[in-house]
DRENKOL-136276 format. One record per residue: residue in one letter; x, y, z of N, C-alpha, C in turn. Coordinates in pm, 1 decimal. Each point is the difference from the previous one (the first is absolute). Layout:
N
> aa|n.X|n.Y|n.Z|ca.X|ca.Y|ca.Z|c.X|c.Y|c.Z
> A|X|Y|Z|X|Y|Z|X|Y|Z
...
% end
This chain:
247
> aa|n.X|n.Y|n.Z|ca.X|ca.Y|ca.Z|c.X|c.Y|c.Z
> X|15430.3|-9074.0|-3194.4|12.6|58.9|-74.5|145.8|66.8|39.5
> X|101.6|-59.3|-112.8|172.3|40.9|46.9|56.4|100.3|-9.3
> X|42.3|71.4|81.6|95.5|136.0|-14.0|107.8|-15.8|-59.8
> X|24.3|55.1|-82.0|173.4|-51.3|-66.6|68.4|160.7|-10.3
> X|66.3|-17.6|107.5|80.6|149.6|14.6|133.5|-8.1|-105.4
> X|27.3|104.0|-19.4|44.9|24.7|-136.7|141.7|112.5|-14.1
> X|103.2|-111.8|-61.7|131.7|134.3|-12.5|13.7|-41.9|-162.4
> X|53.9|128.6|-70.8|40.6|34.4|-124.2|124.1|21.2|22.6
> X|85.7|-61.8|-55.8|127.0|23.6|4.3|93.8|61.6|-142.4
> X|56.2|88.1|27.9|86.4|74.1|-114.6|137.4|11.4|72.1
> X|103.4|-9.4|-83.2|124.4|58.6|18.1|27.2|-89.0|136.9
> X|-70.6|-85.9|54.3|66.2|-24.9|158.5|-63.7|80.0|102.0
> X|-159.6|78.2|-50.5|-68.0|79.4|73.5|-136.5|4.8|16.3
> X|-81.5|-30.2|92.9|-141.7|15.9|-29.4|-32.8|129.0|-32.3
> X|-147.7|-56.1|-104.4|-12.9|114.6|-71.3|-148.7|-17.5|-7.9
> X|-54.2|117.2|-35.9|-143.7|31.7|-66.5|0.0|39.1|-117.3
> X|-48.6|-39.0|-113.9|3.1|77.5|-126.6|-144.2|62.4|8.5
> X|-10.3|118.6|-52.9|-104.7|104.1|-73.5|-21.8|7.5|-105.3
> X|-164.3|-7.0|-18.1|-51.9|-49.4|-88.6|24.6|-111.2|-62.8
> X|115.0|-88.5|28.9|49.2|-157.1|-73.4|129.6|59.4|-110.0
> X|37.7|174.7|46.0|140.9|13.0|-78.7|117.2|-90.0|83.9
> X|74.5|-38.8|-88.4|89.3|-101.1|72.6|104.7|131.0|-11.9
> X|47.0|86.1|-76.3|56.9|106.4|5.3|10.7|101.8|173.8
> X|-105.3|-18.6|57.4|-9.1|114.3|121.8|-12.5|-65.8|97.8
> X|49.6|-128.3|52.2|-67.4|-62.0|112.5|20.4|123.3|142.4
> X|-100.2|-7.8|86.3|22.9|15.4|128.3|122.7|-95.1|90.4
> X|74.5|93.5|55.0|76.4|-64.8|105.3|-19.6|-5.2|119.8
> X|-31.1|-154.8|57.2|-8.8|24.9|119.4|122.8|-54.3|116.4
> X|56.8|117.8|63.6|125.1|-15.4|55.2|7.7|-160.8|120.8
> X|-42.0|-114.1|6.3|-56.6|-127.6|83.2|130.7|-120.4|-87.6
> X|17.1|-78.5|97.4|87.3|-90.1|-25.3|-87.4|-127.6|-27.4
> X|5.9|-55.6|-158.7|-110.2|-89.3|-39.7|-5.4|-90.8|64.0
> X|141.2|-109.7|41.1|-30.0|-123.5|112.8|-78.5|51.6|133.4
> X|63.8|86.8|65.1|-60.4|34.6|113.1|-169.6|33.8|1.8
> X|-12.1|84.6|-117.1|-112.1|18.2|-14.3|-100.8|-127.6|-41.7
> X|72.5|-62.9|-74.8|-49.2|-140.5|-46.9|-43.3|-93.0|163.3
> X|99.9|1.4|53.0|-32.6|-73.3|118.8|-83.2|69.5|109.3
> X|-43.3|126.5|-20.2|-125.6|37.4|64.4|-115.2|-29.4|-13.8
> X|-26.3|-12.9|-132.0|-124.7|-40.7|-54.1|-12.0|-142.0|69.0
> X|99.1|-85.5|30.6|-60.8|-134.5|25.5|-14.7|-7.5|171.2
> X|92.5|127.9|45.7|-35.7|-36.4|142.0|-131.1|99.6|60.6
> X|-49.9|39.2|-146.4|-127.6|70.1|20.2|-107.3|-75.7|3.0
> X|27.6|-169.0|-26.5|-72.8|-83.7|-41.3|-63.2|-3.9|-121.9
> X|133.7|2.4|-108.6|-91.9|23.6|-166.4|4.3|-191.4|28.0
> X|-47.5|-54.0|-134.6|16.7|-84.4|-25.2|43.6|-29.8|-91.7
> X|48.9|85.7|-150.5|28.3|10.4|-87.0|72.0|165.0|-52.6
> X|84.4|-0.5|-65.9|40.1|154.9|-50.9|-2.4|-31.4|-141.9
> X|-1.8|136.4|-68.5|-7.0|-30.9|-144.7|139.6|149.0|-43.2
> X|103.1|-72.8|-72.2|113.0|103.7|-45.1|61.2|-3.9|-139.1
> X|-41.6|123.6|-56.9|31.2|33.2|-106.7|149.4|35.3|-63.6
> X|77.0|-49.9|-80.0|87.7|26.4|-37.5|-23.5|85.9|-143.0
> X|50.1|205.8|35.4|-37.0|59.0|-88.2|75.2|-30.9|-75.0
> X|143.4|5.8|19.8|85.8|-23.1|-87.0|13.8|-130.4|-153.3
> X|-55.8|-89.7|111.3|2.3|-85.6|-92.5|-160.3|-3.0|-121.0
> X|-91.2|57.7|44.8|-118.7|43.4|-47.3|6.3|108.4|-116.0
> X|127.6|79.5|59.9|74.6|88.1|-152.3|92.9|-49.5|-48.5
> X|28.6|-107.7|-13.1|149.3|-65.5|-77.5|112.6|100.1|50.2
> X|-4.7|36.1|83.3|128.3|81.7|22.6|98.0|-37.7|169.6
> X|8.4|-161.0|-19.7|118.1|-33.5|114.4|-114.6|-109.8|50.7
> X|-4.2|32.7|167.0|-57.9|-99.2|40.2|60.4|52.2|185.0
> X|-112.5|-62.1|106.2|14.4|29.5|133.0|51.2|-182.1|62.5
> X|61.4|-82.6|-92.9|-17.2|-132.6|69.7|62.8|-52.2|129.4
> X|119.2|129.2|-49.4|50.4|-62.3|159.5|-93.6|43.6|109.2
> X|-31.0|91.5|39.2|-116.1|48.6|101.2|-120.6|-108.6|-12.1
> X|-32.5|-25.8|-94.2|-115.7|-108.3|-47.3|17.3|-89.5|96.7
> X|86.5|-52.9|-12.6|46.8|-143.6|73.6|26.5|40.8|84.2
> X|36.6|86.7|79.9|64.0|2.3|149.8|-170.1|53.3|59.3
> X|-105.4|58.1|-28.4|-81.7|9.9|35.2|-144.2|-164.8|-9.9
> X|10.5|-31.5|-134.7|-46.1|-169.3|-12.2|92.1|-50.6|118.7
> X|139.8|-0.8|50.4|45.9|-134.8|83.5|-19.1|78.2|152.8
> X|-62.1|108.3|14.5|11.5|25.6|169.5|-141.1|44.9|40.8
> X|-41.4|58.3|-115.0|-172.3|57.4|107.1|-50.3|-78.2|42.7
> X|-1.4|-145.3|-2.6|-117.6|-98.4|64.4|-166.2|-42.7|-49.3
> X|3.9|97.6|-91.8|-169.1|-21.6|-83.2|27.3|1.4|-151.9
> X|-85.1|-81.6|-48.9|22.0|4.7|-181.1|-12.3|120.2|-35.8
> X|47.2|-14.9|-147.2|19.6|123.7|-63.6|-40.9|3.6|-122.3
> X|-90.3|35.9|-49.4|-24.5|59.4|-143.2|49.4|53.1|-74.9
> X|78.5|15.6|-82.3|101.1|26.9|-103.7|-47.6|21.1|-107.8
> X|41.6|199.1|-61.4|-41.1|12.8|-126.6|121.0|64.4|-43.2
> X|-51.9|73.4|-124.4|136.9|25.4|-92.9|54.9|-17.7|-121.7
> X|-37.0|-18.7|-96.6|65.8|-37.0|-129.0|70.6|-110.0|5.8
> X|-122.4|-139.9|34.4|-11.1|-112.5|-33.3|-40.3|-52.4|-126.9
> X|103.1|10.3|-93.9|-63.7|-27.6|-145.7|45.5|-55.3|-41.0
> X|70.4|-192.8|42.7|55.4|-83.9|-52.0|-23.5|-118.5|150.0
> X|22.4|-119.1|-105.3|-14.6|-93.7|117.6|55.3|-43.3|92.2
> X|161.8|35.1|-46.3|135.2|-66.7|122.5|-19.2|183.4|53.3
> X|-86.2|117.3|-9.4|4.5|71.8|92.5|-102.7|-14.2|126.1
> X|-122.7|-111.3|-34.7|-75.6|-24.8|119.3|40.1|-134.4|53.8
> X|71.8|-107.6|-62.0|36.8|-67.5|57.3|89.5|33.3|129.7
> X|167.0|75.0|-44.5|86.0|27.1|95.7|-60.9|70.2|87.6
> X|-97.3|55.8|0.2|-72.4|88.4|141.2|-97.0|-83.3|88.7
> X|-37.1|-93.0|-84.4|-70.5|-111.2|71.7|122.8|-69.9|68.1
> X|65.6|-22.0|-56.6|138.4|-114.3|89.5|50.0|84.4|100.2
> X|5.8|134.3|-75.8|49.2|79.9|200.5|-56.3|15.2|94.7
> X|-133.3|-14.2|-32.4|-85.1|-11.9|125.6|-162.9|111.8|-66.4
> X|53.4|38.1|-60.6|-135.3|89.4|-3.7|-209.5|-110.8|6.6
> X|-44.0|93.1|41.4|-109.3|-74.0|20.3|-104.0|-61.0|-93.3
> X|13.6|123.8|-65.9|-29.3|21.4|-119.8|32.5|134.5|-151.3
> X|-60.6|-2.5|-72.5|96.9|97.4|-119.4|-154.9|38.3|-23.1
> X|52.7|128.8|-75.2|-58.2|78.9|-49.3|-21.4|32.0|-160.8
> X|-64.3|-21.9|-102.3|-14.4|16.4|-76.0|-47.9|78.6|-100.4
> X|24.4|63.4|-141.0|-113.4|107.7|-39.4|-5.1|-34.4|-124.1
> X|136.7|74.9|-89.3|19.4|11.5|-114.1|25.7|-130.6|-37.5
> X|66.3|-95.9|67.8|-0.8|-164.6|-93.0|-123.7|-34.3|-45.5
> X|-95.7|29.2|106.4|-121.3|-66.5|-32.5|-44.8|43.6|-99.0
> X|3.9|142.0|-24.3|-38.4|86.6|-158.2|68.3|-59.6|-122.6
> X|69.4|-38.5|8.0|122.1|6.3|-100.7|14.2|-180.4|-70.1
> X|23.2|-40.9|166.2|-31.2|-143.3|-50.7|-30.1|-91.2|108.5
> X|-198.8|-19.9|-13.9|-25.3|-50.5|133.7|17.4|-147.3|3.0
> X|-14.5|-66.0|-121.2|60.2|-160.5|2.5|113.8|-19.5|151.7
> X|89.5|86.5|-30.3|121.5|21.4|79.9|-45.1|-4.5|138.0
> X|-108.9|54.8|35.6|-71.8|45.6|95.7|-46.6|-109.8|100.6
> X|-65.7|-33.9|-101.8|-94.8|-164.1|42.5|102.0|-97.9|11.8
> X|104.8|-23.1|-73.4|96.3|-99.3|22.3|104.5|45.2|137.2
> X|4.6|105.8|15.5|48.8|-6.6|182.5|-104.2|23.5|85.3
> X|-112.7|3.8|-24.8|-74.5|-3.5|118.7|-1.0|-181.3|41.0
> X|-32.9|-40.7|-99.0|-2.6|-162.4|-7.7|99.3|-82.4|72.3
> X|106.8|115.1|1.8|115.1|-81.9|22.4|19.5|0.3|115.6
> X|-65.5|201.6|61.2|68.0|74.0|114.2|-206.7|-38.7|93.7
> X|-63.4|-97.2|32.1|-160.7|77.2|5.1|42.8|77.7|97.9
> X|-121.3|114.9|17.1|-10.6|74.8|101.8|80.0|81.7|37.6
> X|143.8|14.6|-100.4|82.4|42.2|67.2|46.5|143.3|-101.6
> X|-118.6|-13.1|-137.5|17.1|129.9|-95.9|-148.6|72.5|-3.5
> X|35.2|135.0|-18.7|-106.5|96.2|35.6|17.5|104.1|-98.2
> X|-169.1|-7.0|-63.0|24.9|97.5|-127.0|-18.7|143.5|67.0
> X|88.6|116.0|-72.9|-2.5|119.0|7.2|-79.9|64.6|-91.3
> X|-151.0|74.9|6.3|-76.5|66.8|-103.2|-11.6|114.6|31.5
> X|61.4|114.9|-55.8|15.4|150.9|19.4|-102.2|27.0|-99.0
> X|-94.5|100.2|23.4|-72.7|42.6|-67.8|-13.8|174.3|-20.5
> X|16.9|39.7|-127.0|-19.2|165.8|-30.3|-69.8|8.5|-106.8
> X|-105.3|96.4|-2.2|-103.1|24.6|-117.4|-68.3|-101.3|-49.4
> X|-40.0|-93.5|80.1|-65.9|-114.1|-52.6|97.6|-112.9|-60.6
> X|150.1|0.3|45.8|88.0|-98.2|-102.6|111.9|-66.5|64.9
> X|7.3|-126.8|9.5|164.8|-47.2|57.1|62.7|86.7|-35.3
> X|105.6|23.1|116.4|121.0|94.3|-14.7|98.4|-124.0|16.0
> X|118.3|8.1|-78.7|179.9|-93.1|-38.1|56.2|64.2|49.4
> X|139.0|-67.7|51.1|98.4|77.7|-4.5|8.6|145.6|117.3
> X|-50.3|-57.4|91.4|41.4|60.5|153.2|-80.4|137.9|-29.4
> X|-156.7|-26.2|-114.4|-76.6|152.0|14.5|16.0|71.7|-118.5
> X|114.3|-63.5|-92.0|35.2|119.4|-101.4|-54.8|-55.5|-148.6
> X|-56.1|-145.9|-31.7|-119.9|-7.4|-119.9|-106.5|-59.6|20.7
> X|-72.3|85.6|-117.1|-132.6|-31.3|8.9|-56.2|-154.5|-42.7
> X|-23.4|-106.2|45.5|-73.3|-77.8|-87.2|-89.0|-11.8|-81.0
> X|-58.2|-82.3|-78.1|-126.0|-12.1|-75.3|-88.8|-112.8|81.3
> X|24.4|-19.3|123.8|-37.5|-91.6|78.7|-118.2|72.9|106.5
> X|-127.5|-71.8|-2.7|-120.0|70.3|97.7|37.0|-92.9|136.1
> X|-25.9|75.8|112.8|60.3|-104.7|137.1|-73.4|-100.3|59.8
> X|-168.8|26.4|-76.1|-25.0|-99.4|44.9|18.4|-133.3|-68.9
> X|-17.8|10.0|-120.6|32.3|-110.1|-93.1|122.2|-13.1|23.0
> X|129.9|51.1|25.6|111.8|-34.8|26.0|5.4|-119.9|124.4
> X|-40.8|109.3|142.0|-7.3|-137.1|67.7|-82.6|-107.8|-3.0
> X|-72.1|-24.8|-71.3|-106.0|-114.7|-8.4|77.1|-61.1|-90.4
> X|86.8|72.2|-86.9|88.8|-155.6|-79.3|86.3|-44.5|79.0
> X|14.6|45.5|118.0|79.7|-101.1|105.3|-70.0|-63.2|113.8
> X|-114.2|-22.8|-36.0|-84.6|-67.5|130.6|50.8|-135.6|55.1
> X|25.2|-53.9|-145.3|56.8|-173.6|28.9|133.8|-15.8|-9.2
> X|84.1|116.5|71.5|119.0|-25.3|49.0|4.3|21.8|166.6
> X|98.6|-82.1|32.6|28.4|-35.6|143.6|37.9|138.2|83.5
> X|-19.4|94.6|-33.8|60.3|138.9|106.6|-43.8|17.5|86.4
> X|151.3|35.7|96.7|-75.1|21.7|147.6|-56.5|180.8|19.6
> X|-67.8|19.7|-101.9|-84.1|162.7|8.3|69.0|7.1|-119.6
> X|-108.8|147.7|-10.9|11.6|110.6|-78.5|8.8|133.0|32.0
> X|105.8|92.4|-29.4|28.5|141.7|115.8|-58.1|78.4|-131.5
> X|-113.6|141.2|12.9|-86.5|36.4|-59.0|40.5|135.1|69.8
> X|60.6|115.1|-123.3|4.3|126.1|13.8|-44.0|59.4|-100.7
> X|-124.1|88.5|81.0|-23.1|105.9|-129.8|138.7|102.7|0.1
> X|52.3|40.5|-106.6|57.4|114.0|-26.9|-30.9|173.2|16.0
> X|-87.5|-13.0|-53.2|-113.1|107.9|27.6|-31.5|27.7|120.4
> X|-59.5|-47.4|80.7|-36.9|6.5|163.8|101.6|15.9|68.6
> X|105.7|-102.0|-38.6|139.6|17.4|107.4|60.4|121.1|17.0
> X|-18.2|94.6|-125.2|46.8|91.2|-10.8|-120.3|135.2|22.6
> X|-100.4|-41.0|65.3|-61.1|123.7|-60.9|-166.5|-54.6|183.5
> X|-48.5|-80.8|-43.5|-116.3|-21.5|85.9|-46.1|-120.8|8.4
> X|31.8|-47.2|187.5|-34.9|-147.7|22.6|-133.7|-2.8|-21.0
> X|-126.1|23.2|-2.6|-80.0|-68.2|-17.7|-16.2|-44.5|-132.8
> X|31.8|69.8|-80.3|12.2|-29.0|-168.8|83.8|-172.1|-17.2
> X|116.2|58.4|77.5|110.6|-157.0|-4.6|-120.2|-136.9|12.3
> X|-93.4|34.0|171.5|-44.1|-99.8|36.7|-101.5|-40.1|-59.1
> X|-92.8|106.9|-86.8|-73.6|-100.0|-96.3|68.1|-47.5|-110.7
> X|82.4|8.7|-46.1|49.6|-44.9|-132.1|55.2|-143.2|65.8
> X|106.9|-35.7|125.4|27.4|-99.7|86.5|-107.6|-65.8|-35.5
> X|-160.4|12.2|117.7|-61.5|-75.0|37.8|-62.8|-84.6|-142.8
> X|-55.0|102.2|-82.9|-27.2|-87.8|-97.7|78.5|-90.1|-52.9
> X|120.0|12.5|-41.6|65.8|-109.6|-72.8|9.1|-99.5|114.7
> X|21.5|-25.7|152.6|-30.5|-63.0|54.0|-116.1|-90.9|-24.2
> X|-91.9|28.3|6.6|-131.7|-67.0|4.2|-2.4|-59.9|-193.3
> X|97.6|-0.6|-55.2|17.2|-85.5|-130.5|97.3|-111.1|-13.4
> X|106.1|-19.3|87.9|81.3|-105.0|19.0|-23.8|-93.3|134.2
> X|66.2|-114.0|-20.5|2.2|-103.8|96.5|81.3|34.2|93.2
> X|99.6|53.1|-30.5|140.3|24.4|44.2|-34.8|150.6|122.1
> X|96.8|-81.2|118.7|4.5|120.5|111.4|40.1|123.3|-74.9
> X|-54.0|104.3|81.8|70.8|140.6|-79.6|69.7|64.7|68.0
> X|117.5|34.5|28.8|107.7|166.0|44.7|-48.2|93.5|-73.8
> X|-80.6|100.7|136.2|10.4|161.0|-71.3|74.8|43.0|22.6
> X|47.5|77.9|-81.1|169.5|123.1|14.0|-92.5|105.5|-36.5
> X|87.8|104.1|84.5|-65.3|156.6|-34.6|-114.8|51.3|70.4
> X|-0.6|-70.8|74.2|-212.0|15.6|69.8|30.5|57.7|146.0
> X|140.7|-68.6|44.6|-12.5|110.2|159.8|79.0|98.0|51.2
> X|-48.8|85.6|24.4|48.3|137.7|37.9|-60.5|4.6|206.3
> X|-96.6|-48.8|3.5|-16.8|24.6|121.2|-91.3|-148.9|107.1
> X|46.6|-16.3|111.5|-56.9|-126.9|66.5|-159.8|-30.0|-104.1
> X|-67.6|139.7|-7.4|-150.2|-32.6|-43.5|5.9|-101.4|-154.3
> X|63.9|48.1|-41.7|69.5|-64.1|-139.2|3.1|-196.4|35.3
> X|58.9|-22.6|90.5|-16.7|-126.5|50.3|-140.5|-76.8|47.0
> X|-48.6|84.7|48.4|-83.1|-49.3|40.5|-113.2|-32.5|-113.5
> X|-26.2|123.2|-100.9|-102.4|-25.2|-104.3|48.9|-119.3|-83.3
> X|152.4|-37.3|-70.0|70.1|-85.9|-60.7|-99.2|-172.7|92.8
> X|6.9|1.1|133.8|-14.6|-130.5|23.5|-114.3|-38.9|-16.7
> X|-94.2|48.6|-44.2|-126.9|-21.5|-32.2|-29.2|-1.1|-147.1
> X|83.1|65.9|-54.5|10.0|-69.8|-160.2|12.4|-123.2|-60.3
> X|-123.7|-121.8|-60.7|-12.0|-93.4|6.2|170.5|-25.7|-75.0
> X|86.2|-145.3|6.0|68.9|-33.5|-79.5|129.8|142.7|16.2
> X|7.3|47.1|95.3|132.5|100.9|18.7|69.8|-52.4|87.3
> X|126.4|-106.7|-21.3|49.5|-62.6|105.7|90.7|24.3|96.0
> X|56.6|165.7|-85.9|118.8|57.2|56.8|2.4|153.2|-22.9
> X|128.7|75.1|36.8|28.5|118.8|-28.1|77.2|19.6|46.6
> X|100.0|55.1|-128.8|167.8|64.9|15.9|-3.1|153.1|54.4
> X|40.0|35.5|102.8|28.1|119.3|73.1|181.4|28.9|-61.7
> X|1.6|82.0|23.9|123.4|47.9|-79.4|31.2|123.7|68.2
> X|-5.6|78.3|-31.6|7.7|155.8|32.0|-37.7|70.7|111.5
> X|-171.0|-42.1|16.5|-84.4|7.6|127.3|110.4|-21.6|93.2
> X|44.2|-116.8|21.3|58.3|-91.8|100.0|154.7|114.3|22.4
> X|67.1|21.6|-45.4|142.2|81.5|-31.8|-81.5|177.6|24.0
> X|-89.3|38.5|-52.5|5.5|150.5|78.2|-101.9|-50.0|119.9
> X|-27.0|-64.5|58.8|-51.2|-65.7|140.9|-182.6|106.8|-20.8
> X|-49.3|-13.4|-98.9|-170.2|33.3|-6.6|-73.9|-113.1|32.8
> X|97.9|-163.5|0.6|-79.3|-112.5|44.6|111.3|-11.0|50.2
> X|-92.3|-89.5|120.6|137.7|-93.8|70.4|-43.1|-152.6|-19.8
> X|135.9|-26.5|44.5|-32.3|-152.7|-111.6|-95.5|-128.9|157.2
> X|20.8|77.3|91.1|-82.8|-87.0|139.5|-137.0|20.7|-56.2
> X|-41.0|95.7|3.0|-137.8|22.4|-18.8|-78.0|-41.7|-121.3
> X|107.2|56.4|-105.4|-36.0|-74.8|-126.0|-36.9|-155.5|-3.6
> X|142.6|-89.0|106.8|-105.7|-128.5|-34.0|-93.8|-31.8|105.8
> X|-27.0|77.1|94.2|-80.7|-54.0|67.3|-121.3|13.9|-50.9
> X|-24.5|103.3|-57.8|-126.3|13.2|-121.3|-30.6|-93.7|-64.8
> X|115.3|-87.6|-63.9|-25.9|-59.9|-79.7|-40.8|-120.0|11.9
> X|53.3|-6.8|141.1|-97.9|-201.9|29.1|-118.1|-13.5|-11.7
> X|-28.0|-61.8|-36.8|-148.4|-100.5|-2.9|-71.7|48.1|151.0
> X|-126.2|60.4|7.8|-95.9|1.4|92.8|11.3|-132.0|33.9
> X|-45.2|-62.2|103.5|-33.9|-114.9|89.8|-172.5|-11.5|-57.1
> X|-11.8|-109.9|-34.5|-125.5|-31.7|26.3|-69.9|-47.9|94.5
> X|-161.9|46.4|25.1|-62.0|-4.0|164.9|11.1|-188.3|-48.6
> X|24.8|-29.3|148.2|-28.1|-183.7|23.8|-86.9|27.0|116.7
> X|-124.8|-105.5|6.0|-122.0|2.6|64.1|40.5|-89.6|141.9
> X|7.1|44.9|72.7|15.3|-45.4|169.1|-78.9|-97.9|48.0
> X|10.7|-137.0|-61.2|-95.5|-140.4|-7.7|63.7|-15.6|168.0
> X|-149.6|-43.3|81.6|49.2|-45.3|116.4|-48.8|-114.8|28.1
% end
């Protein structure tokens, strides 16, 4: 299982969102580039970065994102406001390892299919779920899509994975979140990346044994030091299979 240490950027600062509210970010007084480099130094294989300004349609953190991508030394999975072909292609050309799309898939699924064929294994579908429905526009708009049917519709697309967030549980209850995410993971051929489920290293241990959970995104818990990255990475490693000693 891959641990994706995560930074959410707003006005050049590292933040976390409380109950998904873009207007009330919790600000972490850390340097984004140094923090990203620290993730790599701890042994992370990937990291995830979300541009909150781009997600909200209120500017961007492009210069900072470029610096992170250039300097961190590990591939970056980038999310936040990708709603056009040009935006996706531009950031892949700038070195983003993967691009995460959510609203684009809901409003123009054929464009996602086309982009995924053009950039195989570099497109990630974000599925944010609230009260049983897929949300768009940064958790602000409730769609008519059933999550299981929605994810299934992209099973034939060469995606790198699907990020699943149960918004209800992300803001209230970890156990509920794991139940929804694990249920959806069983219904898709794509590897699923769980978001919002890790508040302690015990949560990492639990996720590791859920079928088809290929990774988890951890942000706030790392910045608050409730989870140590080195310990989480060690727990996420696969257990070696026993080998017979033939003589």
